[in-house]
PQR file with spaces between the fields and no chain letter, atoms N, CA, C, O and H, PARSE charges and radii, in Angstrom:
ATOM       1  N    MET     1      66.262    2.605  -23.685 -0.4000 1.5000
ATOM       2  CA   MET     1      66.417    2.191  -25.058 -0.0000 2.0000
ATOM       3  C    MET     1      65.954    2.882  -26.112  0.5500 1.7000
ATOM       4  O    MET     1      66.787    2.637  -26.985 -0.5500 1.4000
ATOM       5  N    LYS     2      65.377    3.388  -26.440 -0.4000 1.5000
ATOM       6  CA   LYS     2      65.045    4.271  -27.211 -0.0000 2.0000
ATOM       7  C    LYS     2      66.267    5.316  -27.497  0.5500 1.7000
ATOM       8  O    LYS     2      66.791    5.349  -28.611 -0.5500 1.4000
ATOM       9  H    LYS     2      64.701    3.586  -25.731  0.4000 1.0000
ATOM      10  N    GLU     3      66.487    5.757  -26.946 -0.4000 1.5000
ATOM      11  CA   GLU     3      68.305    6.466  -26.857 -0.0000 2.0000
ATOM      12  C    GLU     3      69.114    5.572  -27.588  0.5500 1.7000
ATOM      13  O    GLU     3      69.260    5.665  -28.807 -0.5500 1.4000
ATOM      14  H    GLU     3      66.062    5.729  -26.041  0.4000 1.0000
ATOM      15  N    LEU     4      69.796    4.461  -26.683 -0.4000 1.5000
ATOM      16  CA   LEU     4      70.350    3.656  -28.055 -0.0000 2.0000
ATOM      17  C    LEU     4      70.187    3.440  -29.448  0.5500 1.7000
ATOM      18  O    LEU     4      70.924    3.287  -30.422 -0.5500 1.4000
ATOM      19  H    LEU     4      69.677    4.386  -25.693  0.4000 1.0000
ATOM      20  N    VAL     5      68.911    3.482  -29.198 -0.4000 1.5000
ATOM      21  CA   VAL     5      68.750    2.947  -30.774 -0.0000 2.0000
ATOM      22  C    VAL     5      69.221    4.140  -31.770  0.5500 1.7000
ATOM      23  O    VAL     5      70.065    4.049  -32.662 -0.5500 1.4000
ATOM      24  H    VAL     5      68.313    3.607  -28.407  0.4000 1.0000
ATOM      25  N    GLU     6      68.318    5.502  -31.323 -0.4000 1.5000
ATOM      26  CA   GLU     6      68.754    6.644  -31.581 -0.0000 2.0000
ATOM      27  C    GLU     6      70.017    7.288  -32.535  0.5500 1.7000
ATOM      28  O    GLU     6      70.072    7.731  -33.682 -0.5500 1.4000
ATOM      29  H    GLU     6      67.632    5.576  -30.599  0.4000 1.0000
ATOM      30  N    VAL     7      71.253    7.046  -31.145 -0.4000 1.5000
ATOM      31  CA   VAL     7      72.747    7.172  -31.590 -0.0000 2.0000
ATOM      32  C    VAL     7      73.076    6.198  -32.661  0.5500 1.7000
ATOM      33  O    VAL     7      73.592    6.504  -33.736 -0.5500 1.4000
ATOM      34  H    VAL     7      71.208    6.686  -30.213  0.4000 1.0000
ATOM      35  N    ILE     8      72.824    5.301  -32.380 -0.4000 1.5000
ATOM      36  CA   ILE     8      73.276    3.916  -33.245 -0.0000 2.0000
ATOM      37  C    ILE     8      72.777    4.139  -34.790  0.5500 1.7000
ATOM      38  O    ILE     8      73.649    4.415  -35.614 -0.5500 1.4000
ATOM      39  H    ILE     8      72.405    5.052  -31.507  0.4000 1.0000
ATOM      40  N    ALA     9      71.829    4.066  -35.091 -0.4000 1.5000
ATOM      41  CA   ALA     9      70.649    4.753  -36.432 -0.0000 2.0000
ATOM      42  C    ALA     9      71.438    5.586  -36.638  0.5500 1.7000
ATOM      43  O    ALA     9      72.187    5.438  -37.603 -0.5500 1.4000
ATOM      44  H    ALA     9      71.121    3.842  -34.421  0.4000 1.0000
ATOM      45  N    LYS    10      71.587    7.154  -35.521 -0.4000 1.5000
ATOM      46  CA   LYS    10      72.111    8.223  -37.009 -0.0000 2.0000
ATOM      47  C    LYS    10      73.258    8.340  -36.688  0.5500 1.7000
ATOM      48  O    LYS    10      73.726    9.440  -36.983 -0.5500 1.4000
ATOM      49  H    LYS    10      70.979    7.275  -34.737  0.4000 1.0000
ATOM      50  N    ALA    11      74.008    7.579  -36.139 -0.4000 1.5000
ATOM      51  CA   ALA    11      75.722    7.464  -36.480 -0.0000 2.0000
ATOM      52  C    ALA    11      76.092    6.984  -38.243  0.5500 1.7000
ATOM      53  O    ALA    11      76.962    7.336  -39.039 -0.5500 1.4000
ATOM      54  H    ALA    11      73.628    6.686  -35.900  0.4000 1.0000
ATOM      55  N    LEU    12      74.689    5.816  -38.320 -0.4000 1.5000
ATOM      56  CA   LEU    12      74.902    5.141  -39.547 -0.0000 2.0000
ATOM      57  C    LEU    12      74.226    6.073  -40.798  0.5500 1.7000
ATOM      58  O    LEU    12      74.876    6.203  -41.835 -0.5500 1.4000
ATOM      59  H    LEU    12      73.982    5.530  -37.673  0.4000 1.0000
ATOM      60  N    VAL    13      72.850    6.736  -40.652 -0.4000 1.5000
ATOM      61  CA   VAL    13      72.909    6.989  -42.071 -0.0000 2.0000
ATOM      62  C    VAL    13      73.128    8.429  -42.140  0.5500 1.7000
ATOM      63  O    VAL    13      73.454    9.207  -41.243 -0.5500 1.4000
ATOM      64  H    VAL    13      72.322    6.630  -39.809  0.4000 1.0000
ATOM      65  N    ASP    14      72.831    8.685  -43.666 -0.4000 1.5000
ATOM      66  CA   ASP    14      73.182   10.339  -44.046 -0.0000 2.0000
ATOM      67  C    ASP    14      72.737   11.349  -43.614  0.5500 1.7000
ATOM      68  O    ASP    14      73.423   12.341  -43.369 -0.5500 1.4000
ATOM      69  H    ASP    14      72.566    8.053  -44.394  0.4000 1.0000
ATOM      70  N    ASN    15      71.069   11.232  -43.388 -0.4000 1.5000
ATOM      71  CA   ASN    15      70.214   12.284  -43.038 -0.0000 2.0000
ATOM      72  C    ASN    15      69.943   12.057  -41.510  0.5500 1.7000
ATOM      73  O    ASN    15      68.893   11.465  -41.260 -0.5500 1.4000
ATOM      74  H    ASN    15      70.511   10.426  -43.587  0.4000 1.0000
ATOM      75  N    PRO    16      70.491   12.322  -40.767 -0.5600 1.5000
ATOM      76  CA   PRO    16      70.046   12.003  -39.271  0.2800 2.0000
ATOM      77  C    PRO    16      69.042   12.576  -38.626  0.5500 1.7000
ATOM      78  O    PRO    16      68.811   12.290  -37.451 -0.5500 1.4000
ATOM      79  N    GLU    17      68.330   13.446  -39.300 -0.4000 1.5000
ATOM      80  CA   GLU    17      67.530   14.841  -39.102 -0.0000 2.0000
ATOM      81  C    GLU    17      66.098   13.726  -39.597  0.5500 1.7000
ATOM      82  O    GLU    17      64.956   14.127  -39.373 -0.5500 1.4000
ATOM      83  H    GLU    17      68.518   13.678  -40.255  0.4000 1.0000
ATOM      84  N    SER    18      66.255   12.786  -40.052 -0.4000 1.5000
ATOM      85  CA   SER    18      65.518   12.419  -40.197 -0.0000 2.0000
ATOM      86  C    SER    18      65.028   10.552  -39.213  0.5500 1.7000
ATOM      87  O    SER    18      64.183    9.674  -39.038 -0.5500 1.4000
ATOM      88  H    SER    18      67.183   12.461  -40.234  0.4000 1.0000
ATOM      89  N    VAL    19      65.539   10.742  -39.097 -0.4000 1.5000
ATOM      90  CA   VAL    19      65.418    9.378  -37.837 -0.0000 2.0000
ATOM      91  C    VAL    19      64.402    9.823  -36.821  0.5500 1.7000
ATOM      92  O    VAL    19      64.225   10.977  -36.431 -0.5500 1.4000
ATOM      93  H    VAL    19      66.226   11.454  -39.240  0.4000 1.0000
ATOM      94  N    VAL    20      63.716    8.662  -36.426 -0.4000 1.5000
ATOM      95  CA   VAL    20      62.619    8.952  -36.097 -0.0000 2.0000
ATOM      96  C    VAL    20      62.298    7.491  -34.804  0.5500 1.7000
ATOM      97  O    VAL    20      61.839    6.468  -35.312 -0.5500 1.4000
ATOM      98  H    VAL    20      63.860    7.725  -36.743  0.4000 1.0000
ATOM      99  N    VAL    21      62.509    7.469  -33.478 -0.4000 1.5000
ATOM     100  CA   VAL    21      62.629    6.537  -32.776 -0.0000 2.0000
ATOM     101  C    VAL    21      61.344    6.247  -31.993  0.5500 1.7000
ATOM     102  O    VAL    21      61.539    6.945  -30.997 -0.5500 1.4000
ATOM     103  H    VAL    21      62.882    8.300  -33.066  0.4000 1.0000
ATOM     104  N    THR    22      60.580    5.868  -31.876 -0.4000 1.5000
ATOM     105  CA   THR    22      59.652    5.641  -30.780 -0.0000 2.0000
ATOM     106  C    THR    22      59.351    4.564  -29.874  0.5500 1.7000
ATOM     107  O    THR    22      59.099    3.496  -30.432 -0.5500 1.4000
ATOM     108  H    THR    22      60.422    5.301  -32.684  0.4000 1.0000
ATOM     109  N    GLU    23      59.305    4.577  -28.326 -0.4000 1.5000
ATOM     110  CA   GLU    23      59.162    3.132  -27.819 -0.0000 2.0000
ATOM     111  C    GLU    23      57.793    2.944  -27.266  0.5500 1.7000
ATOM     112  O    GLU    23      57.197    3.950  -26.881 -0.5500 1.4000
ATOM     113  H    GLU    23      59.509    5.445  -27.873  0.4000 1.0000
ATOM     114  N    THR    24      57.073    1.472  -27.155 -0.4000 1.5000
ATOM     115  CA   THR    24      56.392    1.296  -26.862 -0.0000 2.0000
ATOM     116  C    THR    24      56.254    0.044  -25.683  0.5500 1.7000
ATOM     117  O    THR    24      56.805   -1.006  -26.012 -0.5500 1.4000
ATOM     118  H    THR    24      57.557    0.655  -27.467  0.4000 1.0000
ATOM     119  N    GLU    25      55.719    0.057  -24.634 -0.4000 1.5000
ATOM     120  CA   GLU    25      56.088   -0.992  -23.804 -0.0000 2.0000
ATOM     121  C    GLU    25      54.949   -1.754  -23.459  0.5500 1.7000
ATOM     122  O    GLU    25      54.137   -1.335  -22.633 -0.5500 1.4000
ATOM     123  H    GLU    25      55.272    0.911  -24.367  0.4000 1.0000
ATOM     124  N    LYS    26      54.813   -2.983  -24.105 -0.4000 1.5000
ATOM     125  CA   LYS    26      53.720   -4.010  -23.628 -0.0000 2.0000
ATOM     126  C    LYS    26      53.878   -4.734  -22.305  0.5500 1.7000
ATOM     127  O    LYS    26      54.614   -4.299  -21.419 -0.5500 1.4000
ATOM     128  H    LYS    26      55.472   -3.323  -24.776  0.4000 1.0000
ATOM     129  N    GLU    27      53.280   -5.675  -22.209 -0.4000 1.5000
ATOM     130  CA   GLU    27      53.315   -6.563  -21.054 -0.0000 2.0000
ATOM     131  C    GLU    27      54.514   -6.814  -20.320  0.5500 1.7000
ATOM     132  O    GLU    27      54.783   -6.462  -19.171 -0.5500 1.4000
ATOM     133  H    GLU    27      52.682   -6.028  -22.929  0.4000 1.0000
ATOM     134  N    LYS    28      55.066   -7.340  -20.974 -0.4000 1.5000
ATOM     135  CA   LYS    28      56.611   -8.253  -21.345 -0.0000 2.0000
ATOM     136  C    LYS    28      57.656   -8.185  -21.887  0.5500 1.7000
ATOM     137  O    LYS    28      58.637   -8.919  -21.764 -0.5500 1.4000
ATOM     138  H    LYS    28      54.848   -7.625  -21.907  0.4000 1.0000
ATOM     139  N    ALA    29      57.398   -6.685  -22.956 -0.4000 1.5000
ATOM     140  CA   ALA    29      58.168   -6.741  -24.165 -0.0000 2.0000
ATOM     141  C    ALA    29      58.163   -5.080  -23.987  0.5500 1.7000
ATOM     142  O    ALA    29      57.313   -4.293  -23.571 -0.5500 1.4000
ATOM     143  H    ALA    29      56.601   -6.088  -23.056  0.4000 1.0000
ATOM     144  N    ILE    30      59.192   -4.962  -24.377 -0.4000 1.5000
ATOM     145  CA   ILE    30      59.252   -2.989  -25.437 -0.0000 2.0000
ATOM     146  C    ILE    30      59.538   -3.053  -26.586  0.5500 1.7000
ATOM     147  O    ILE    30      60.542   -3.673  -26.938 -0.5500 1.4000
ATOM     148  H    ILE    30      59.883   -5.601  -24.715  0.4000 1.0000
ATOM     149  N    VAL    31      58.905   -2.565  -27.272 -0.4000 1.5000
ATOM     150  CA   VAL    31      58.899   -2.235  -29.072 -0.0000 2.0000
ATOM     151  C    VAL    31      59.617   -1.236  -28.999  0.5500 1.7000
ATOM     152  O    VAL    31      59.580   -0.603  -27.944 -0.5500 1.4000
ATOM     153  H    VAL    31      58.090   -2.061  -26.985  0.4000 1.0000
ATOM     154  N    VAL    32      60.365   -0.844  -29.929 -0.4000 1.5000
ATOM     155  CA   VAL    32      61.263    0.320  -30.415 -0.0000 2.0000
ATOM     156  C    VAL    32      61.269    0.343  -31.497  0.5500 1.7000
ATOM     157  O    VAL    32      62.093   -0.327  -32.119 -0.5500 1.4000
ATOM     158  H    VAL    32      60.395   -1.358  -30.786  0.4000 1.0000
ATOM     159  N    ASP    33      60.136    1.306  -32.272 -0.4000 1.5000
ATOM     160  CA   ASP    33      60.148    1.086  -34.273 -0.0000 2.0000
ATOM     161  C    ASP    33      60.821    2.953  -34.520  0.5500 1.7000
ATOM     162  O    ASP    33      60.575    4.105  -34.163 -0.5500 1.4000
ATOM     163  H    ASP    33      59.467    1.851  -31.767  0.4000 1.0000
ATOM     164  N    LEU    34      61.910    2.049  -35.491 -0.4000 1.5000
ATOM     165  CA   LEU    34      62.665    2.892  -35.768 -0.0000 2.0000
ATOM     166  C    LEU    34      62.897    3.337  -37.149  0.5500 1.7000
ATOM     167  O    LEU    34      63.799    2.726  -37.722 -0.5500 1.4000
ATOM     168  H    LEU    34      62.110    1.113  -35.782  0.4000 1.0000
ATOM     169  N    LYS    35      62.245    4.340  -37.882 -0.4000 1.5000
ATOM     170  CA   LYS    35      62.054    4.949  -38.800 -0.0000 2.0000
ATOM     171  C    LYS    35      63.101    5.932  -39.556  0.5500 1.7000
ATOM     172  O    LYS    35      63.418    7.029  -39.097 -0.5500 1.4000
ATOM     173  H    LYS    35      61.513    4.836  -37.416  0.4000 1.0000
ATOM     174  N    VAL    36      63.491    5.512  -40.515 -0.4000 1.5000
ATOM     175  CA   VAL    36      64.731    6.050  -41.679 -0.0000 2.0000
ATOM     176  C    VAL    36      64.030    6.642  -42.659  0.5500 1.7000
ATOM     177  O    VAL    36      62.801    6.725  -42.655 -0.5500 1.4000
ATOM     178  H    VAL    36      63.233    4.621  -40.888  0.4000 1.0000
ATOM     179  N    ALA    37      64.814    7.105  -43.593 -0.4000 1.5000
ATOM     180  CA   ALA    37      64.120    8.019  -44.693 -0.0000 2.0000
ATOM     181  C    ALA    37      64.357    6.704  -45.474  0.5500 1.7000
ATOM     182  O    ALA    37      64.908    5.745  -44.935 -0.5500 1.4000
ATOM     183  H    ALA    37      65.812    7.037  -43.596  0.4000 1.0000
ATOM     184  N    PRO    38      63.966    6.684  -46.640 -0.5600 1.5000
ATOM     185  CA   PRO    38      64.102    5.457  -47.509  0.2800 2.0000
ATOM     186  C    PRO    38      65.500    5.441  -48.324  0.5500 1.7000
ATOM     187  O    PRO    38      65.837    4.436  -48.949 -0.5500 1.4000
ATOM     188  N    SER    39      66.332    6.667  -48.283 -0.4000 1.5000
ATOM     189  CA   SER    39      67.863    5.853  -49.123 -0.0000 2.0000
ATOM     190  C    SER    39      68.712    5.501  -48.220  0.5500 1.7000
ATOM     191  O    SER    39      69.877    5.259  -48.537 -0.5500 1.4000
ATOM     192  H    SER    39      66.058    7.484  -47.776  0.4000 1.0000
ATOM     193  N    ASP    40      68.261    5.409  -46.893 -0.4000 1.5000
ATOM     194  CA   ASP    40      69.167    5.189  -45.910 -0.0000 2.0000
ATOM     195  C    ASP    40      68.650    3.697  -45.037  0.5500 1.7000
ATOM     196  O    ASP    40      69.012    3.126  -44.008 -0.5500 1.4000
ATOM     197  H    ASP    40      67.315    5.606  -46.636  0.4000 1.0000
ATOM     198  N    MET    41      67.743    3.495  -45.959 -0.4000 1.5000
ATOM     199  CA   MET    41      67.498    2.037  -45.236 -0.0000 2.0000
ATOM     200  C    MET    41      68.332    0.844  -45.338  0.5500 1.7000
ATOM     201  O    MET    41      68.039   -0.082  -44.583 -0.5500 1.4000
ATOM     202  H    MET    41      67.449    3.958  -46.794  0.4000 1.0000
ATOM     203  N    GLY    42      69.656    0.647  -46.408 -0.4000 1.5000
ATOM     204  CA   GLY    42      70.023    0.087  -46.700 -0.0000 2.0000
ATOM     205  C    GLY    42      71.319    0.095  -45.533  0.5500 1.7000
ATOM     206  O    GLY    42      72.037   -0.736  -44.978 -0.5500 1.4000
ATOM     207  H    GLY    42      69.894    1.400  -47.021  0.4000 1.0000
ATOM     208  N    LYS    43      71.152    1.383  -45.541 -0.4000 1.5000
ATOM     209  CA   LYS    43      72.634    1.870  -44.795 -0.0000 2.0000
ATOM     210  C    LYS    43      72.263    0.676  -43.033  0.5500 1.7000
ATOM     211  O    LYS    43      72.966   -0.174  -42.486 -0.5500 1.4000
ATOM     212  H    LYS    43      70.568    2.058  -45.992  0.4000 1.0000
ATOM     213  N    VAL    44      70.997    1.173  -42.727 -0.4000 1.5000
ATOM     214  CA   VAL    44      71.001    0.422  -41.316 -0.0000 2.0000
ATOM     215  C    VAL    44      70.579   -1.591  -41.281  0.5500 1.7000
ATOM     216  O    VAL    44      70.912   -2.581  -40.629 -0.5500 1.4000
ATOM     217  H    VAL    44      70.426    1.863  -43.172  0.4000 1.0000
ATOM     218  N    ILE    45      69.580   -1.201  -42.557 -0.4000 1.5000
ATOM     219  CA   ILE    45      69.783   -2.713  -42.574 -0.0000 2.0000
ATOM     220  C    ILE    45      71.350   -4.058  -42.977  0.5500 1.7000
ATOM     221  O    ILE    45      71.563   -5.195  -42.557 -0.5500 1.4000
ATOM     222  H    ILE    45      69.310   -0.397  -43.087  0.4000 1.0000
ATOM     223  N    GLY    46      71.935   -3.367  -43.721 -0.4000 1.5000
ATOM     224  CA   GLY    46      73.240   -3.641  -44.158 -0.0000 2.0000
ATOM     225  C    GLY    46      73.317   -5.079  -45.077  0.5500 1.7000
ATOM     226  O    GLY    46      72.205   -5.501  -45.395 -0.5500 1.4000
ATOM     227  H    GLY    46      71.762   -2.443  -44.062  0.4000 1.0000
ATOM     228  N    LYS    47      74.185   -5.681  -45.427 -0.4000 1.5000
ATOM     229  CA   LYS    47      74.422   -6.333  -46.652 -0.0000 2.0000
ATOM     230  C    LYS    47      73.910   -7.968  -45.619  0.5500 1.7000
ATOM     231  O    LYS    47      74.743   -8.402  -44.823 -0.5500 1.4000
ATOM     232  H    LYS    47      75.088   -5.338  -45.168  0.4000 1.0000
ATOM     233  N    SER    48      72.610   -8.664  -45.760 -0.4000 1.5000
ATOM     234  CA   SER    48      71.913   -9.517  -45.738 -0.0000 2.0000
ATOM     235  C    SER    48      71.492   -9.490  -43.644  0.5500 1.7000
ATOM     236  O    SER    48      71.381  -10.364  -42.784 -0.5500 1.4000
ATOM     237  H    SER    48      71.933   -8.311  -46.406  0.4000 1.0000
ATOM     238  N    GLY    49      71.408   -8.255  -43.661 -0.4000 1.5000
ATOM     239  CA   GLY    49      70.785   -7.916  -42.276 -0.0000 2.0000
ATOM     240  C    GLY    49      71.446   -8.011  -41.187  0.5500 1.7000
ATOM     241  O    GLY    49      70.982   -8.229  -40.068 -0.5500 1.4000
ATOM     242  H    GLY    49      71.497   -7.545  -44.360  0.4000 1.0000
ATOM     243  N    ARG    50      72.583   -7.845  -41.494 -0.4000 1.5000
ATOM     244  CA   ARG    50      73.903   -7.461  -40.794 -0.0000 2.0000
ATOM     245  C    ARG    50      73.873   -6.352  -39.530  0.5500 1.7000
ATOM     246  O    ARG    50      74.109   -6.382  -38.322 -0.5500 1.4000
ATOM     247  H    ARG    50      72.960   -7.667  -42.403  0.4000 1.0000
ATOM     248  N    ILE    51      73.551   -5.607  -40.270 -0.4000 1.5000
ATOM     249  CA   ILE    51      73.789   -4.584  -38.983 -0.0000 2.0000
ATOM     250  C    ILE    51      72.089   -4.464  -38.430  0.5500 1.7000
ATOM     251  O    ILE    51      71.805   -4.332  -37.240 -0.5500 1.4000
ATOM     252  H    ILE    51      73.360   -5.582  -41.251  0.4000 1.0000
ATOM     253  N    ALA    52      71.619   -4.499  -38.937 -0.4000 1.5000
ATOM     254  CA   ALA    52      69.926   -4.788  -38.054 -0.0000 2.0000
ATOM     255  C    ALA    52      70.146   -5.781  -36.694  0.5500 1.7000
ATOM     256  O    ALA    52      69.722   -5.577  -35.556 -0.5500 1.4000
ATOM     257  H    ALA    52      71.850   -4.607  -39.904  0.4000 1.0000
ATOM     258  N    LYS    53      70.977   -6.962  -37.207 -0.4000 1.5000
ATOM     259  CA   LYS    53      71.019   -8.082  -36.517 -0.0000 2.0000
ATOM     260  C    LYS    53      71.787   -7.523  -35.254  0.5500 1.7000
ATOM     261  O    LYS    53      71.592   -7.916  -34.104 -0.5500 1.4000
ATOM     262  H    LYS    53      71.321   -7.128  -38.131  0.4000 1.0000
ATOM     263  N    SER    54      72.795   -6.431  -35.680 -0.4000 1.5000
ATOM     264  CA   SER    54      74.185   -5.974  -34.118 -0.0000 2.0000
ATOM     265  C    SER    54      73.421   -4.947  -33.696  0.5500 1.7000
ATOM     266  O    SER    54      73.767   -4.613  -32.563 -0.5500 1.4000
ATOM     267  H    SER    54      72.953   -6.111  -36.614  0.4000 1.0000
ATOM     268  N    ILE    55      72.421   -4.222  -34.171 -0.4000 1.5000
ATOM     269  CA   ILE    55      71.685   -3.612  -33.525 -0.0000 2.0000
ATOM     270  C    ILE    55      70.787   -3.975  -32.884  0.5500 1.7000
ATOM     271  O    ILE    55      70.164   -2.991  -32.484 -0.5500 1.4000
ATOM     272  H    ILE    55      72.139   -4.493  -35.092  0.4000 1.0000
ATOM     273  N    ARG    56      70.187   -5.262  -32.416 -0.4000 1.5000
ATOM     274  CA   ARG    56      69.333   -5.963  -32.178 -0.0000 2.0000
ATOM     275  C    ARG    56      69.631   -6.405  -30.824  0.5500 1.7000
ATOM     276  O    ARG    56      68.912   -6.434  -29.825 -0.5500 1.4000
ATOM     277  H    ARG    56      70.693   -6.061  -32.741  0.4000 1.0000
ATOM     278  N    THR    57      71.349   -6.883  -31.077 -0.4000 1.5000
ATOM     279  CA   THR    57      71.911   -7.447  -30.250 -0.0000 2.0000
ATOM     280  C    THR    57      72.249   -7.195  -29.282  0.5500 1.7000
ATOM     281  O    THR    57      72.209   -7.769  -28.194 -0.5500 1.4000
ATOM     282  H    THR    57      71.933   -6.860  -31.889  0.4000 1.0000
ATOM     283  N    VAL    58      72.877   -5.657  -29.853 -0.4000 1.5000
ATOM     284  CA   VAL    58      73.236   -4.563  -28.790 -0.0000 2.0000
ATOM     285  C    VAL    58      72.402   -4.264  -27.706  0.5500 1.7000
ATOM     286  O    VAL    58      72.759   -4.414  -26.537 -0.5500 1.4000
ATOM     287  H    VAL    58      72.909   -5.191  -30.737  0.4000 1.0000
ATOM     288  N    VAL    59      71.221   -3.816  -28.077 -0.4000 1.5000
ATOM     289  CA   VAL    59      69.883   -3.354  -27.405 -0.0000 2.0000
ATOM     290  C    VAL    59      69.608   -5.052  -26.324  0.5500 1.7000
ATOM     291  O    VAL    59      69.945   -5.288  -25.164 -0.5500 1.4000
ATOM     292  H    VAL    59      70.932   -3.694  -29.026  0.4000 1.0000
ATOM     293  N    SER    60      69.003   -5.782  -27.170 -0.4000 1.5000
ATOM     294  CA   SER    60      69.095   -6.648  -26.094 -0.0000 2.0000
ATOM     295  C    SER    60      70.350   -6.943  -25.031  0.5500 1.7000
ATOM     296  O    SER    60      69.806   -7.322  -23.994 -0.5500 1.4000
ATOM     297  H    SER    60      68.729   -5.591  -28.112  0.4000 1.0000
ATOM     298  N    ALA    61      71.240   -6.935  -24.918 -0.4000 1.5000
ATOM     299  CA   ALA    61      72.656   -6.894  -24.334 -0.0000 2.0000
ATOM     300  C    ALA    61      72.302   -6.102  -23.232  0.5500 1.7000
ATOM     301  O    ALA    61      72.318   -6.574  -22.095 -0.5500 1.4000
ATOM     302  H    ALA    61      71.683   -6.627  -25.760  0.4000 1.0000
ATOM     303  N    ALA    62      71.760   -4.127  -23.627 -0.4000 1.5000
ATOM     304  CA   ALA    62      71.439   -3.836  -22.935 -0.0000 2.0000
ATOM     305  C    ALA    62      70.299   -3.845  -21.719  0.5500 1.7000
ATOM     306  O    ALA    62      70.277   -3.367  -20.585 -0.5500 1.4000
ATOM     307  H    ALA    62      71.747   -3.744  -24.550  0.4000 1.0000
ATOM     308  N    ALA    63      69.420   -4.579  -22.468 -0.4000 1.5000
ATOM     309  CA   ALA    63      68.416   -4.451  -21.677 -0.0000 2.0000
ATOM     310  C    ALA    63      68.241   -5.796  -20.450  0.5500 1.7000
ATOM     311  O    ALA    63      67.282   -5.888  -19.685 -0.5500 1.4000
ATOM     312  H    ALA    63      69.438   -4.968  -23.389  0.4000 1.0000
ATOM     313  N    THR    64      69.631   -6.937  -20.516 -0.4000 1.5000
ATOM     314  CA   THR    64      69.081   -7.908  -19.713 -0.0000 2.0000
ATOM     315  C    THR    64      68.716   -7.254  -17.841  0.5500 1.7000
ATOM     316  O    THR    64      68.380   -7.875  -16.832 -0.5500 1.4000
ATOM     317  H    THR    64      70.411   -6.862  -21.138  0.4000 1.0000
ATOM     318  N    LYS    65      69.005   -5.666  -18.101 -0.4000 1.5000
ATOM     319  CA   LYS    65      68.950   -5.195  -15.867 -0.0000 2.0000
ATOM     320  C    LYS    65      67.218   -5.039  -16.601  0.5500 1.7000
ATOM     321  O    LYS    65      66.547   -4.652  -15.644 -0.5500 1.4000
ATOM     322  H    LYS    65      69.278   -5.162  -18.921  0.4000 1.0000
ATOM     323  N    THR    66      66.647   -5.119  -17.346 -0.4000 1.5000
ATOM     324  CA   THR    66      65.094   -4.415  -17.428 -0.0000 2.0000
ATOM     325  C    THR    66      64.024   -5.594  -17.181  0.5500 1.7000
ATOM     326  O    THR    66      62.838   -5.319  -17.003 -0.5500 1.4000
ATOM     327  H    THR    66      67.192   -5.433  -18.123  0.4000 1.0000
ATOM     328  N    ASP    67      64.614   -7.242  -17.179 -0.4000 1.5000
ATOM     329  CA   ASP    67      63.669   -8.229  -17.543 -0.0000 2.0000
ATOM     330  C    ASP    67      62.737   -8.844  -18.284  0.5500 1.7000
ATOM     331  O    ASP    67      62.063   -9.873  -18.219 -0.5500 1.4000
ATOM     332  H    ASP    67      65.578   -7.465  -17.324  0.4000 1.0000
ATOM     333  N    LYS    68      62.993   -7.245  -19.550 -0.4000 1.5000
ATOM     334  CA   LYS    68      62.286   -7.167  -20.664 -0.0000 2.0000
ATOM     335  C    LYS    68      62.828   -7.371  -21.865  0.5500 1.7000
ATOM     336  O    LYS    68      63.718   -6.614  -22.253 -0.5500 1.4000
ATOM     337  H    LYS    68      63.541   -6.410  -19.603  0.4000 1.0000
ATOM     338  N    LYS    69      62.460   -8.243  -22.514 -0.4000 1.5000
ATOM     339  CA   LYS    69      62.709   -8.454  -24.027 -0.0000 2.0000
ATOM     340  C    LYS    69      62.262   -6.870  -24.788  0.5500 1.7000
ATOM     341  O    LYS    69      61.555   -5.932  -24.420 -0.5500 1.4000
ATOM     342  H    LYS    69      61.738   -8.858  -22.200  0.4000 1.0000
ATOM     343  N    VAL    70      63.087   -7.155  -26.026 -0.4000 1.5000
ATOM     344  CA   VAL    70      63.295   -5.919  -26.366 -0.0000 2.0000
ATOM     345  C    VAL    70      63.182   -5.814  -27.777  0.5500 1.7000
ATOM     346  O    VAL    70      64.117   -6.350  -28.371 -0.5500 1.4000
ATOM     347  H    VAL    70      63.661   -7.916  -26.325  0.4000 1.0000
ATOM     348  N    ILE    71      62.175   -5.196  -28.609 -0.4000 1.5000
ATOM     349  CA   ILE    71      62.228   -6.105  -29.876 -0.0000 2.0000
ATOM     350  C    ILE    71      62.269   -4.633  -31.126  0.5500 1.7000
ATOM     351  O    ILE    71      61.420   -3.742  -31.145 -0.5500 1.4000
ATOM     352  H    ILE    71      61.416   -4.761  -28.126  0.4000 1.0000
ATOM     353  N    VAL    72      63.240   -4.706  -31.883 -0.4000 1.5000
ATOM     354  CA   VAL    72      63.532   -3.362  -32.394 -0.0000 2.0000
ATOM     355  C    VAL    72      63.205   -3.890  -34.035  0.5500 1.7000
ATOM     356  O    VAL    72      63.824   -4.728  -34.690 -0.5500 1.4000
ATOM     357  H    VAL    72      63.930   -5.429  -31.868  0.4000 1.0000
ATOM     358  N    GLU    73      61.968   -3.051  -34.435 -0.4000 1.5000
ATOM     359  CA   GLU    73      61.120   -3.271  -35.913 -0.0000 2.0000
ATOM     360  C    GLU    73      62.001   -2.142  -36.693  0.5500 1.7000
ATOM     361  O    GLU    73      62.840   -1.512  -36.049 -0.5500 1.4000
ATOM     362  H    GLU    73      61.465   -2.370  -33.902  0.4000 1.0000
ATOM     363  N    ILE    74      61.845   -1.940  -37.809 -0.4000 1.5000
ATOM     364  CA   ILE    74      62.720   -0.805  -38.591 -0.0000 2.0000
ATOM     365  C    ILE    74      61.665   -0.674  -39.516  0.5500 1.7000
ATOM     366  O    ILE    74      61.042   -1.658  -39.914 -0.5500 1.4000
ATOM     367  H    ILE    74      61.164   -2.452  -38.332  0.4000 1.0000
ATOM     368  N    ASP    75      61.338    0.876  -40.012 -0.4000 1.5000
ATOM     369  CA   ASP    75      60.787    0.369  -40.797 -0.0000 2.0000
ATOM     370  C    ASP    75      60.891    2.554  -41.826  0.5500 1.7000
ATOM     371  O    ASP    75      61.027    3.704  -41.409 -0.5500 1.4000
ATOM     372  H    ASP    75      61.844    1.675  -39.689  0.4000 1.0000
ATOM     373  N    ASN    76      60.718    1.894  -43.179 -0.4000 1.5000
ATOM     374  CA   ASN    76      60.660    3.450  -43.866 -0.0000 2.0000
ATOM     375  C    ASN    76      59.668    4.059  -44.082  0.5500 1.7000
ATOM     376  O    ASN    76      59.730    5.182  -44.583 -0.5500 1.4000
ATOM     377  H    ASN    76      60.607    0.960  -43.518  0.4000 1.0000
């Protein structure tokens, strides 16, 4: 999941070198933490959170094989 979020985020932002993705595995969930530059926050979140919601949808669809819930958190 980490690689998928990283590829999507780097395609969206102006500063792909500032994208940092960390993955933490808990009991029944995988937490993917996405950090981008403050100037790229709007590009990752999108108008009314549409892009963030789309990223979460794609990641959760890819995670159906793992039987774990995937939580994508976006920080700056």
